[in-house]
C-alpha positions in Angstrom: 15.3 -16.4 -12.7 11.7 -16.3 -11.5 8.5 -16.4 -13.5 8.7 -12.8 -14.0 10.1 -9.7 -12.5 7.0 -8.8 -10.8 6.8 -12.0 -8.9 10.5 -11.3 -7.7 9.4 -7.8 -6.7 6.4 -9.4 -4.6 8.7 -11.8 -2.8 10.9 -8.8 -1.8 7.5 -6.9 -0.7 6.3 -9.9 1.2 9.3 -10.2 3.4 9.3 -6.5 4.2 5.7 -5.9 4.9 3.3 -6.9 7.5 1.5 -10.0 6.2 -1.9 -8.2 6.2 -0.8 -5.1 4.8 0.9 -7.1 2.0 -2.4 -8.8 1.3 -4.3 -5.7 1.5 -2.3 -3.9 -1.2 -0.5 -6.6 -3.4 -2.6 -9.8 -3.6 -4.6 -8.3 -6.1 -2.2 -7.4 -8.4 -1.2 -9.1 -11.5 1.6 -9.1 -14.0 0.5 -8.0 -17.3 3.7 -7.2 -19.5 7.5 -6.5 -19.5 9.0 -4.6 -22.2 12.3 -4.3 -20.5 12.2 -0.7 -19.6 8.3 -0.8 -18.1 6.7 -3.5 -16.4 3.0 -3.5 -16.7 0.9 -4.6 -13.5 -2.9 -4.8 -13.3 -4.6 -3.4 -10.1 -8.2 -3.5 -9.2 -9.0 0.1 -8.6 -7.7 3.6 -8.9 -7.5 4.0 -5.0 -5.2 1.0 -5.0 -3.1 2.1 -7.6 -2.7 5.6 -6.0 -1.9 4.0 -2.6 0.8 1.8 -4.0 2.4 4.8 -5.7 2.4 7.1 -2.6 3.3 4.5 0.0 5.3 1.7 -1.7 7.2 3.2 -4.6 10.8 3.4 -2.6 10.3 -0.4 -1.7 9.3 -1.2 -5.2 12.4 0.7 -6.5 14.7 -1.0 -4.1 13.1 -4.4 -5.1 13.9 -3.8 -8.7 17.5 -2.8 -8.3 17.9 -5.7 -6.2 16.7 -7.9 -9.3 19.1 -6.0 -11.4 16.5 -3.9 -13.2 17.2 -0.4 -11.7 16.2 1.3 -14.9 12.8 -0.3 -15.1 9.7 1.5 -14.1 6.4 -0.2 -13.0 3.1 1.0 -14.7 0.0 0.0 -12.7 -3.0 -0.1 -14.7 -6.4 -0.4 -13.4 -8.1 -3.4 -14.7 -11.8 -3.2 -13.2 -14.7 -1.3 -14.1 -15.5 1.7 -11.9 -13.3 2.9 -9.1 -13.2 2.8 -5.4 -14.0 5.8 -3.4 -11.1 8.1 -2.3 -9.3 7.0 0.8 
């Protein structure tokens, strides 16, 4: 198994997305924890968190199914101070 499930999800997203798109939205993410049914991932801003949820949730869910974690949810938590402006 890979280092953690989020790295496995990122590997699948990297192969599905344009390199610049992947870099923009996922390079700044960081694995925080995995409680079995919930995987916590740090993101830099609220706008990144919202964008990922709106635009990439189906791809993330598909990656989790491929990794035999279909019942796990990813929770994105803003790790920085302050928030970016709305997109």
